[in-house]
N, C-alpha and C positions, 0 to 999 in steps of 0.2 A: 840292876833292882834300882828302880826309881829314887831319888833321894827322898824323907822326910822333909815336907813344908814345917815342919813343928820343931822340929831342930832346928833350920834354919833362920828360921825368925825368932825363934826362943823363947815362943808362947804357942797355946793351941787355941787363945783367943785372938784372931785377926780382925782388928775395929777398923774405923776409919783412920782414925793417926795412922796407921800401919800402912798406909796404901803406897806412899811414896817407896817405902821399905820394900814391900813387896812385889811393886813394881820393877825395883833394882835386881831382887832377887830373881823373879821370872824370867827377866830378861838376859840373864845365864845359865839358863837348864833349855832342857829340852825336852825332859818328862820331870812328874815331880809327882809324891803319894802324900795326899791332902789328909788320910789320918788320922783322927782324934783334933780337925780343926774344926774352930766354931769362926764363923765369917758375916759379919756385918755385911746392908746391902751394898754399901759403897765397898765394900772389899769383895765382894760380889760382881761388882761390876770389870773390876783391873779382873781378875779371875776369865770374866767372859773375853776381856780382849787378847786373851791370850791362846787361846783355844785352836786358833789356826796352827800354832807353833808351836805350844804346850802339850806333848802327850799328861794328860792328869788321871790317876786314880786314887781310888781307897780301900788299901790293902782292908780296911778293918771294918767297912761298912760293905756288904754284896748290894742296897739298893741303890745306895749314891755309888757306888761305881759304876752301876749299869747306867746310872744315867749322866756322868763323866765319860763314860765310854762314847754314848749315844750322842753327846752333845761332839765331842772331838770329833767324830766321825762325818755330823751332820754337814760341820762347817769346812770339812776338808774334800767331802766325795765331790764328783763333779755332777750338778743335778741333771736327771734324765728330762727329755722333752717332756711337757707334762700337756696333758689334754683335759679339759673342764669336762667333767662326768656330768651326760646329761639327766638331769632332775626332774624336769619342770614334766611331772605327769599329771595329767586330768583326770585320766580313765582308766580303768584295767589294762583297755587296748593300747593305752601308750606304754604303760608299764612293761606289759606282754613283748611290745615289738624294740624297748630297750634290751629287756632279760635276750632276748634273743639274737640281735641286732650290732649287740655291742661286741668293739673289737678288744678281746679277752690279751691281747700279748700288749697293747698301751700301759702307759703310767698314768693314774688319774688323780687329778686335784677336785678340789667340792669349787661351785661356783656361787660367789657369796650371793650373791642377788634370788638365785633360786633355791639355795638348801633352805630356808629360814623356815617355809609352810611345813605343815603338820604332813602333809602329802609326801611333800620331797623327801625328810626324813627318812619316813615309813621306808620310802623306796634303798634311799642309803643303807639302812639297815639292813631291808630285806638283801640287796645285793651284796652287800658284805658275806652276810650268813648263806647266802649260796653259792657264791662264787672268788672263793678265797684263793684262789689262784690270780688273783687281778689285783695290781698292787692301787692302794689307792690314800694317797696323801687326804690325811681329815684337818689337819692342822688345827688351828686354834675349836675347832669344831668337835674334835675329839671328845671333849669332856664330856658336852652334852649329847654324842650320839651317843657312850659309852653309860653314861647316865639313864638314858631313856629304855635300854636294852637292860641295866641294872633293876629296874623298877618290879619286871617280870621275874627273872634270874634268879633276883634273890629268895623269892618264893619257894625256890628248888633247887639252892645253890648244894654239892655235894663237895666232899674233897679234890684236893684237884694239885699234883706236883710243880706246878707254876701258873703265873696269871701277868697278867699285861697290868701298867698300872699306868694311868694319865698324870702326868706333869707338867704343867703347862701345853704347848703343843708338841711334847714327847711323848711318845707310849714304850715301855721299856716292860723288860721279862724282869719280873720276881718270881723267885725260887722259893717254894716251902718248901722245909725240911722239918721233919718228924714234927708236924704241926705246927711249927711256928716260922713267922715270916720277920723280917727284920724292916725295921725303919728309917727315915734317915740321918738321925740322933741315934742308932744304933740300940733302938731298945726292940727286945725279940718280943713277938707279938704273936698271942695264937689266932690260928689262921682263921676262927670264926667271928672273934672281934675283928680283924685286920680289914674283912672282904666288906663288912657294915662301915667301917670307919674313912675309910680311900675308894677311891674311884678306879679300882678294878673289875675286870673280865678273865674266866677263866682263858687261858691259855690259847684252848681251841677255836675259841673263838677268832677269825680272821685267820686260821691254820688249816681249817678244815670243815666240810661243807656241814653245819650244826642244825640242820632244818627240821633233821629229826630225832635228833639229840633230847633228850626227856627236859633235861635243864633249859634249852631254847624253845622249847616247843609255843610256850606260852607267848613268847615277845614275836618268835614268828609269826604264831598266829593275826596279834594284836598288830603287826605290820602289816600283815594284809588288809586285816580289817580297813585300817584307815585308807589304802591304797581302793580297794574295792567301793568306799563311801560316797557312791555317787549316783543319782537321780536319774539321771541321762544314759547309763549304760544296762542293758539286759545280762549280760555275762558277768559273772563274779571272777576277782583274781582266785579265789580256792579253785576255781575249776583249772585255773594253769600252773600248779605245783609243780608239773613236770617241763622244765623252763629248754632241756635239750632240743 
């Protein structure tokens, strides 16, 4: 069992003044439990330096624990070879060609030059909804992508047992137990309040094809509408719902 940092430090409030002692303490450990601790930005910077060598958890907060586990895993795993997800979509035909021709066995990342336009963003959203089996690293665009989908999804939101929550460039799974979800500070928050207060989407997003899901239908149609909005094409993206 991991030792509690609060006991080792003699306080739950880890401030800038504790940076030296925190460093000395973590250098002697291979795993540590941050349960109950509060950190200033400088103290958090010390923690980040030890992600590669110290396994961190939070036995008292499932949300923060998910983030810590994600961060530990992210810095230690061998980064797969990633290819840029082609998102330069000008016509519905462009999108159809990409949908049909993309290699679904590859791991993709977003092209920072092309993914800022409304059409490219709409293509990314439609792609994530239709092809959950394809791995895409959204990076720091995760919040923007999630926020765009949320504008439509929140109008039809229902109960879910788990959600994805965006924290920076990390996307972590948050469980909903008996209608309650836990925040980073340990607060138990009602599900209906939590989903409005934080950048979350149901766990089904990105893990299954949600194009026919009642909660996501509006977001799906909105993405297609943006993609098909072009004067030079006589065909509509809505004609291409079957991408198989």
